[in-house]
N, C-alpha and C positions, 0 to 999 in steps of 0.2 A: 624651723621652717622660715623662710624669708617670704614676706607678702608684698607682692609688687602690682602697683596700679599702672595700667598702659591705656591712657585715652587714644581713641582712635576716630579718624574721620574717613577712614577706608582708603586713604591715599597710599601710594607706594612708600613714601617717607615714613608715614605711620607704621606701616607693617615692618619696614626695615628697623625702625627703633624697637619694636617688639621682639623681633628676631635677635637684635644685638642683646638685649637684656637676657634672652634665653642662654645665649652663648657665654655672656659675662659670668652667669651664675651656673655654668654647664655642670659643675661638681657639687652643687648645693641643691637640696630639696626646696622647691619653690611653689607657691600658690599665686598665680597670676589672675589679675582681674582685668578684663578687657572692656573698657567703658566707651559707650558712644552716647553723647549728650546732644539732643537736638531740641531746638527751640521753635515753637509754633507762632510765627508773627501774623497776627490777623488785626483788621481795625476793630475799633470798639463795637462790641456786639450790641445791636439795638433791637434785633427781631429775630424771629424763628428762622428766616432764611439765611441771616448772618450766622447764627448758631449752627445751623446745619453744615454751612461752608466751613466753619471752625473745626467741626467734629470730623468732617471729610478730610481735611488737611492734616489733622492730627493723625487720623487712622493711615493715611498714605505715608507720612514721615516715619510713624511708629513701625509700619511694615518694612520700610526701607531699612530703617535701622537695624531690626532684628534679622533681615535677610542678609545685611552686610556683616553682622556679628557672627552669623551662622557660617558664612563663607570664610571670614577670617579665622574662626575657631577650627574648622576643618583643615585650613591651610597650616596653621601652626602646630596642629597635632601631627600632621604628616611630617612637618620639617624638624620636629623635635622628639621623634619616636624613640631616640636613643637617651633621652634625658629623663630624669626624675622630677618632672614638672607637672602640675595640674593647672586646668584653666577653667575659668567661669566668665560668662559674659554678662554685661550690665547694660540695659538700655533705659535712658531716662529722658524725660521731656522737661529739662531744667538748664539754667545757665551752668556752662561747663566749670568755671572755678568754684562756683557754690557746691556743685555736685562733687568735684574732687575733693574738697574740704570735708564734706560729710561723709564721704566714702572712706577717707583717711581714718577718721574717727571711728566709724562703724565697723570697718574691717581691719583696723589696727594696722594700717599700711606702713611698711618700712621704707619704700622708695617709689617714687612716680617717675615713669620713664616717657619721654615725649619725642617726636621728631622736630627738626627745626622749622619746618613749614607744612602746611596742610595742601590740600588739593588744589587750591587756588594761590598758593603762596608766591610771593615775589622773589625771584632770585636775588634781588638787590639786598635783602635783609638775611641776616644770619639767623633770626627767629621769627616766625610768623606771629601775628598779633595774638593768637591764642596762647601760644607758648610763652611770650612775654608776660601776659596777664597771670598766667599760672606761676611763673617764676616771681613775680613781684606780689602776689597774694597768698602764696602757699608758704605760711609760717611755722609749720609743725611737722614738716617732712622734707627730706632731701629730694631734689628734682635733677634727673639725668636727662641732658638734651643731646640727642644724636644727630649728627650731620646728615644730609640727604646723600643717599647712595654711598654710605660709608660700609665698607666691608670689614667685618669683624676681625681684630687682631688683639691679642693678649695685651692688656695695659701694663707692660713691664716697666715703662717709663712714665712717671706721673709728674705733672708740673703743678706747683702750689704757690701761686703768687701771694705776697704779703708785703706790707709796709712795717710790720713788727710794732704798730702802734696800738695793738690791741692784744690782750691775753686770751689765748685760746684754751677752753677747757676740754677735758677728755671726751665729754658727751658730743661736742662739735666735730671732733676729729674722728670719731668712731667710724662714720660712713667711709672716710679716707682709708682708715687702718684696715677696715674689713675688707675692702677691695684689694689693698696692697698685700694683704695676708693670703689671698687666694692665689696670687701669681708671683709672690716673691718680689714685688715690684720695688724699684728704686724711686725715691721721692726727691724731686729736684726743687728745692725752695727758691723762689724767684723774687728778687728784692729790687725794685725800681727806686734807686735812691736819689735823694735831693741833697744830702750832706755826705762828706766823706766818711763819716764814723757814725755808728749808732748812739743815741743819747742813753741815758741810765735805763729809762723805761723800755726803750726798744731792746737794749741788751738783754734786760731781764726776760722780756718776752721771747726773745730768740733763744735763750737758754731753755726756757721752759718748753718751747716747741721742739728743740732737739731732744730733750728728755722724753717727750711723748713718742718720738720717732727713733728712739734708741735701737729698737729691734729691726730697723730697715736700713739698707743702704741709703745714705741721704747726702746731699751737698747743697751749699748755698751758692747762689750766683748772682753777683752784683751787676746791675745793668744801670748805667747813668741815665738820667731822665733827659734824654735828648729826643724830642718828638712825641707823638701821641703814645699813650701807654697801650692802647689796644694793638697798634702797629708792633710795639716792641714785644708784646705777648705772643703775637702771631709769629714773628720772627724766631723767638725762642723756641716755640712749638717746632718749627721746620729745622732749626740748627741742631737740636738735641734729639730729633726723632720721638717726640712726646707722643704717647698714645691716649692720654686722658688729661684734661685740665680740670683742676679742682679749686673752687673758691668758696669762701664762706660770705654770706650776704648779710651784712649788718649795716647800720645807719652810717651814711658818708663813706662807705666802702666803695672800692672801684666797681664792684659787682652791682651795687645799687645804682651807680651812674650809668653803666652801660645797659642796664635793662630798662632805661627811660626811652621810650620808642624814639622820640626826636634825636636823641643822642646816638642811638644805634644807626639811624639813617645818616647821621652826620660822620661819625668816625668809621663806619663800615667794619664792625668787629665780626669777622668771618672765621672763627676757629675751624680748623680742618679735622679735628678730632672731637670725640665726645666731651661733654663739658658738665661736670657734676657741680650743682649749686647746693650748699649746705646752708640751713636757715640758722640765724643767730639763736644761740640756746642760753644767753645770759639774761 
């Protein structure tokens, strides 16, 4: 059984991410945990009146959280009555990323799924601030980011950008291979090259990666580094009708660079397909 955590702020985008995940694993028995984390921001409490105000605000936000989760629960049950999935809701008054990390450990979560932006998300960003923080601070679980208003389609074409400067181990590639196995996907290795040929280390890493993917249709696509990497990836997604983008997030990687908020605003990284971020396992 796969155990999947889906944080929600009750926006349409958050529900869309939940629905996408249920369809992605439509042939798999899954336990979904739907999480709403809310924070009570009150001034420093100095007296009984302030304490009462804080208690009232907590009760209000807690009730809203539980009501929202109940509505989400009934909606997803209705929309997935043909699937072998079970759902549990979690309402917590704590920081979102802290709660996600604790829940991953407590519930042995295999995958976190989030929408690109929340109820008040700015259209100019490909990921809202909460999603960015989760991608930056979750080190022990893959995170799947689903674009706003994305209609589910089977990920039969998967893009995997890499510079071949790093050796990938089987544990890191498992989330990619698991999804590719579900749909018989083709994996398109995407290399933005600065030199005309790979050096010895890159060649070794390339051969190793090909060995890991030997059971799948795969191909390597060499793209000359002419322009911003984010734009090159977006163009590649469009040209090859890619259904899923997958990256490993390690130090000094492209993934690390684009999840830094000022960089996101600057380069405008707007993948039009779901985006799986795999944490560094080394």
